[in-house]
Backbone bond lengths (Angstrom), bond angles and torsions (degrees), N, CA, C in turn:
res aa  C-N    CA-C-N  psi(-1)  N-CA   C-N-CA  omega(-1)  CA-C   N-CA-C  phi
1 M - - - 1.456 - - 1.527 111.17 -
2 T 1.325 118.77 -42.21 1.458 120.03 -174.12 1.517 113.11 -63.57
3 T 1.325 118.54 -17.63 1.456 119.59 177.84 1.521 111.67 -79.85
4 D 1.308 117.81 -22.01 1.471 121.86 -178.14 1.525 111.66 -114.91
5 L 1.313 117.11 41.30 1.454 120.30 -177.03 1.521 110.53 -72.23
6 P 1.333 115.85 140.03 1.461 118.83 174.99 1.521 109.54 -72.49
7 S 1.311 115.81 161.20 1.465 117.19 172.71 1.521 107.48 -90.87
8 F 1.312 115.26 151.06 1.457 121.85 -179.85 1.520 109.62 -105.94
9 S 1.314 115.50 148.65 1.456 121.48 166.36 1.532 106.39 -83.83
10 P 1.335 118.39 168.32 1.468 118.75 175.32 1.540 112.20 -56.59
11 G 1.325 117.33 -40.48 1.461 120.49 178.09 1.513 111.77 -63.69
12 D 1.340 116.19 -41.32 1.468 120.39 176.32 1.525 110.62 -59.57
13 A 1.330 116.16 -41.69 1.465 120.41 -178.81 1.532 110.91 -62.45
14 L 1.327 116.49 -41.72 1.469 119.75 177.89 1.524 110.86 -64.83
15 V 1.314 116.59 -42.76 1.468 120.47 177.25 1.527 109.65 -62.15
16 A 1.325 117.44 -41.93 1.463 120.99 -179.73 1.525 111.51 -60.52
17 V 1.322 117.04 -40.96 1.464 120.28 177.72 1.527 110.07 -61.58
18 M 1.328 116.66 -43.39 1.466 119.73 -179.06 1.523 111.48 -67.66
19 V 1.328 117.51 -44.08 1.461 120.95 179.24 1.527 110.16 -63.40
20 A 1.322 117.10 -42.64 1.462 120.44 178.71 1.525 110.88 -60.36
21 T 1.319 116.70 -40.36 1.468 120.23 178.46 1.525 110.05 -62.77
22 S 1.318 116.67 -45.20 1.459 120.23 179.88 1.526 111.50 -63.40
23 A 1.315 117.14 -40.38 1.468 121.48 -175.93 1.527 112.98 -82.75
24 S 1.315 117.88 -12.31 1.465 121.17 -172.04 1.522 114.54 -61.97
25 D 1.314 117.38 -24.11 1.468 120.00 178.54 1.529 111.26 -101.52
26 E 1.336 116.26 14.12 1.464 124.68 176.48 1.521 113.63 70.49
27 T 1.331 117.90 10.35 1.457 122.05 175.78 1.519 108.58 -138.78
28 M 1.319 116.13 117.07 1.460 120.02 177.23 1.530 107.21 -94.35
29 R 1.317 115.66 102.34 1.455 121.36 -176.10 1.526 110.85 -78.70
30 T 1.321 115.40 150.74 1.463 121.32 -179.92 1.516 111.24 -56.65
31 S 1.326 117.29 -42.26 1.471 120.24 -179.33 1.522 111.02 -60.88
32 E 1.324 117.82 -34.93 1.460 121.49 178.74 1.531 110.67 -70.44
33 L 1.314 116.05 -43.24 1.471 119.78 179.43 1.525 111.17 -65.07
34 V 1.327 116.17 -38.09 1.466 120.47 176.26 1.529 109.85 -64.66
35 A 1.318 117.26 -40.54 1.469 120.97 178.72 1.528 110.55 -61.99
36 I 1.329 116.95 -42.66 1.465 120.40 178.20 1.518 110.08 -61.24
37 Q 1.313 116.81 -49.81 1.474 120.27 -178.33 1.524 111.02 -62.17
38 R 1.315 116.79 -40.59 1.465 120.79 179.70 1.532 110.89 -62.06
39 M 1.328 116.27 -43.54 1.469 118.84 179.47 1.529 111.09 -65.36
40 V 1.326 116.51 -42.22 1.467 119.46 178.48 1.524 110.46 -63.35
41 D 1.316 116.69 -37.71 1.468 120.93 -178.57 1.523 113.26 -73.04
42 H 1.346 118.56 -27.60 1.460 119.34 -167.80 1.527 116.97 -122.22
43 L 1.313 119.07 -21.42 1.470 118.99 -176.78 1.530 111.17 -79.15
44 P 1.317 116.38 139.52 1.474 120.65 -177.87 1.532 113.83 -58.62
45 V 1.319 117.77 -29.38 1.459 120.06 -178.64 1.534 111.36 -64.27
46 F 1.326 116.94 -19.68 1.464 121.89 179.24 1.532 112.92 -102.73
47 S 1.319 118.04 15.21 1.477 120.18 -174.02 1.527 113.30 -57.72
48 D 1.325 118.32 -31.65 1.467 121.43 -179.83 1.528 112.37 -109.00
49 Y 1.319 117.20 12.94 1.461 120.81 -175.49 1.524 111.06 -82.05
50 D 1.315 115.96 136.42 1.465 122.70 175.99 1.526 107.70 -86.44
51 D 1.330 116.65 101.63 1.464 119.00 -173.65 1.527 113.77 -68.66
52 S 1.319 118.08 -6.31 1.462 119.12 172.78 1.533 110.37 -70.11
53 R 1.323 118.01 -11.27 1.462 123.44 178.04 1.534 111.99 -77.20
54 I 1.325 117.94 -16.46 1.466 120.85 -176.38 1.528 111.13 -55.72
55 R 1.296 117.16 -42.65 1.473 120.62 -177.94 1.530 111.52 -62.36
56 A 1.324 117.38 -47.87 1.468 120.78 -179.06 1.529 110.87 -64.62
57 V 1.325 116.87 -41.64 1.464 120.55 178.15 1.527 109.42 -63.19
58 S 1.319 117.32 -43.85 1.469 121.43 179.02 1.520 111.38 -60.24
59 Q 1.320 116.44 -42.36 1.466 120.03 178.93 1.520 111.14 -64.28
60 T 1.326 117.64 -38.61 1.457 120.93 177.00 1.524 110.48 -63.11
61 V 1.327 116.25 -46.07 1.470 120.09 179.11 1.522 110.34 -59.47
62 M 1.314 117.02 -47.64 1.467 120.15 -177.69 1.522 111.28 -64.53
63 S 1.326 117.71 -38.48 1.467 120.83 177.04 1.522 111.08 -63.75
64 L 1.327 116.08 -41.85 1.464 119.54 179.91 1.527 111.62 -67.57
65 F 1.316 117.62 -33.77 1.469 121.06 178.45 1.535 111.25 -63.68
66 E 1.318 117.13 -22.12 1.464 120.85 -179.72 1.519 112.40 -84.45
67 E 1.333 117.96 -11.41 1.459 122.01 -177.55 1.524 111.47 -94.54
68 E 1.319 115.23 154.56 1.463 120.63 -178.05 1.529 112.12 -60.21
69 D 1.297 118.43 -47.67 1.465 122.27 179.69 1.533 111.25 -106.12
70 G 1.299 115.89 26.61 1.448 120.81 -175.09 1.516 114.55 -63.89
71 L 1.330 117.51 -36.78 1.460 119.94 -179.87 1.524 110.53 -65.45
72 D 1.328 116.37 -40.23 1.463 119.65 176.31 1.524 110.74 -62.47
73 A 1.330 116.44 -42.76 1.470 120.49 178.65 1.528 110.60 -63.45
74 L 1.336 116.07 -40.49 1.459 120.00 179.06 1.527 110.71 -62.35
75 F 1.322 117.19 -46.95 1.461 119.11 178.70 1.523 111.71 -64.07
76 G 1.312 117.64 -32.02 1.460 120.29 175.05 1.521 111.40 -63.05
77 L 1.334 116.44 -45.89 1.467 121.02 177.01 1.525 111.21 -59.79
78 I 1.317 115.41 -44.41 1.460 120.60 -177.57 1.524 110.80 -65.64
79 R 1.320 116.59 -47.46 1.484 119.65 -179.90 1.526 111.54 -63.19
80 D 1.336 117.56 -36.19 1.468 120.73 178.68 1.527 111.64 -64.60
81 A 1.313 117.05 -31.27 1.470 121.08 -174.01 1.520 113.91 -97.12
82 L 1.304 117.55 -27.00 1.459 120.76 -168.80 1.528 111.51 -99.31
83 P 1.329 117.15 123.89 1.463 118.85 174.55 1.530 109.94 -63.11
84 E 1.311 116.16 143.79 1.461 120.91 -177.23 1.525 112.13 -55.96
85 R 1.323 117.66 -31.95 1.468 120.46 -179.34 1.527 112.05 -64.95
86 L 1.340 117.84 -13.14 1.468 121.24 178.78 1.536 113.07 -103.46
87 Y 1.323 117.80 6.25 1.463 119.88 179.01 1.524 111.31 -61.58
88 E 1.323 117.62 -45.67 1.467 119.42 179.24 1.525 110.98 -68.62
89 T 1.320 117.38 -31.86 1.471 121.24 174.81 1.525 109.45 -61.80
90 A 1.320 116.34 -45.77 1.466 120.44 178.51 1.526 110.62 -61.11
91 Y 1.320 116.63 -41.78 1.457 119.62 179.40 1.532 110.87 -65.31
92 A 1.316 116.96 -40.42 1.468 120.50 177.82 1.526 110.69 -61.59
93 M 1.321 116.69 -42.08 1.466 119.96 178.72 1.521 110.62 -65.42
94 A 1.320 116.86 -40.57 1.465 120.40 177.90 1.528 110.37 -61.80
95 C 1.321 116.56 -42.85 1.476 120.49 178.01 1.525 110.95 -62.82
96 D 1.324 117.41 -40.61 1.463 120.45 178.60 1.525 111.25 -63.88
97 V 1.322 117.60 -40.51 1.464 120.31 177.73 1.526 109.74 -65.13
98 G 1.314 116.78 -44.87 1.461 119.83 179.22 1.510 112.87 -61.73
99 A 1.324 117.14 -36.49 1.466 121.80 -177.21 1.530 112.74 -84.80
100 A 1.308 118.09 -9.39 1.471 121.39 -172.18 1.516 113.70 -59.27
101 D 1.323 117.70 -30.65 1.464 119.61 -178.68 1.520 112.54 -97.96
102 G 1.329 116.68 8.76 1.453 120.25 173.83 1.511 115.96 93.39
103 R 1.335 118.01 -5.62 1.463 119.65 176.77 1.515 110.14 -157.27
104 L 1.324 115.37 157.03 1.460 121.70 176.09 1.521 109.13 -101.81
105 Y 1.310 115.97 132.87 1.459 121.85 177.67 1.528 108.97 -96.60
106 A 1.323 116.91 164.88 1.471 121.92 -174.47 1.529 112.18 -55.42
107 G 1.320 117.46 -43.57 1.462 120.52 179.76 1.518 112.34 -63.31
108 E 1.315 116.39 -38.27 1.464 120.86 178.33 1.528 110.68 -67.81
109 I 1.315 116.29 -42.27 1.470 120.42 178.90 1.527 110.04 -61.40
110 A 1.319 116.12 -42.70 1.467 120.14 179.99 1.533 110.97 -65.86
111 L 1.321 117.12 -41.83 1.469 119.11 179.89 1.522 110.99 -67.93
112 L 1.320 117.83 -39.84 1.465 119.80 177.55 1.524 110.72 -60.50
113 A 1.332 117.17 -39.33 1.469 120.35 176.86 1.528 110.30 -63.74
114 E 1.313 116.46 -39.07 1.466 120.66 178.57 1.529 111.09 -66.84
115 I 1.322 116.98 -40.25 1.471 120.89 177.61 1.530 109.34 -62.52
116 R 1.330 117.27 -45.79 1.478 120.86 177.63 1.519 110.29 -55.58
117 H 1.316 116.02 -44.59 1.466 120.73 -178.89 1.535 111.01 -67.36
118 E 1.326 116.62 -50.05 1.472 121.25 -177.53 1.520 112.20 -60.60
119 F 1.318 116.76 -36.80 1.467 121.19 -176.99 1.527 112.16 -97.07
120 N 1.338 116.19 3.07 1.459 121.16 177.58 1.537 111.69 52.42
121 I 1.323 115.33 48.44 1.457 121.18 179.48 1.529 108.00 -86.11
122 S 1.300 116.08 127.57 1.465 119.81 -177.91 1.525 109.99 -62.34
123 R 1.304 115.41 150.91 1.468 120.66 -178.93 1.535 110.96 -60.91
124 L 1.328 116.82 -37.82 1.462 120.29 179.43 1.524 111.06 -65.02
125 H 1.312 117.37 -46.78 1.465 120.32 178.68 1.525 110.75 -64.36
126 A 1.328 116.28 -41.65 1.463 120.41 178.83 1.523 110.85 -60.39
127 A 1.322 117.22 -43.12 1.467 120.62 -179.84 1.520 110.70 -62.44
128 A 1.318 117.28 -41.76 1.465 120.51 178.89 1.531 110.87 -64.29
129 I 1.324 117.06 -42.71 1.468 121.50 179.14 1.528 109.93 -64.50
130 E 1.320 116.78 -44.15 1.463 121.18 -179.60 1.520 111.72 -62.82
131 L 1.329 116.94 -43.99 1.458 120.41 179.74 1.524 110.51 -64.35
132 S 1.319 117.24 -41.36 1.466 119.12 -179.44 1.526 110.83 -65.07
133 A 1.328 118.23 -36.93 1.466 120.28 176.37 1.525 110.27 -66.22
134 Q 1.326 115.41 -42.69 1.462 119.66 -179.59 1.530 111.31 -60.13
135 V 1.319 117.43 -46.91 1.462 119.00 -177.01 1.522 111.84 -71.62
136 R 1.322 118.40 -29.09 1.469 120.46 177.22 1.513 112.10 -68.02
137 H 1.306 117.65 -26.11 1.462 120.96 -173.95 1.526 113.23 -107.76
138 R 1.321 117.46 15.15 1.464 120.24 175.59 1.526 110.08 -69.39
139 T 1.310 113.99 153.48 1.457 119.67 175.82 1.522 109.88 -117.48
140 L 1.318 115.69 163.43 1.456 120.28 178.64 1.514 111.11 -75.56
């Protein structure tokens, strides 16, 4: 599969980061899927995005998760498509998906650390993004 990978648009890359975050703990919760759809529907970065692409991007992510070096291939696709100025945006979206159900699971924590590393996000910026996601998803 990794030899015949599709190319991603910047919007696809952002969706892939969110789907990967949701799938990273082996359970894609409804709250996470709703968070992804809500962001695609409302964030300005997706204003020209064809949301019918979500399914194909999700299938690519899930297929890559089944491969031995699939995560590396996924990050390669994402880096090829995503402008560096959107790396922190992608991380913020990943944090929002992870926080959508009220807690972070081990797989999500590990993937977020990998995203920080792959996108070279400073620890200070990452902490600010993580805290903002946490406070946005608090409940009464």
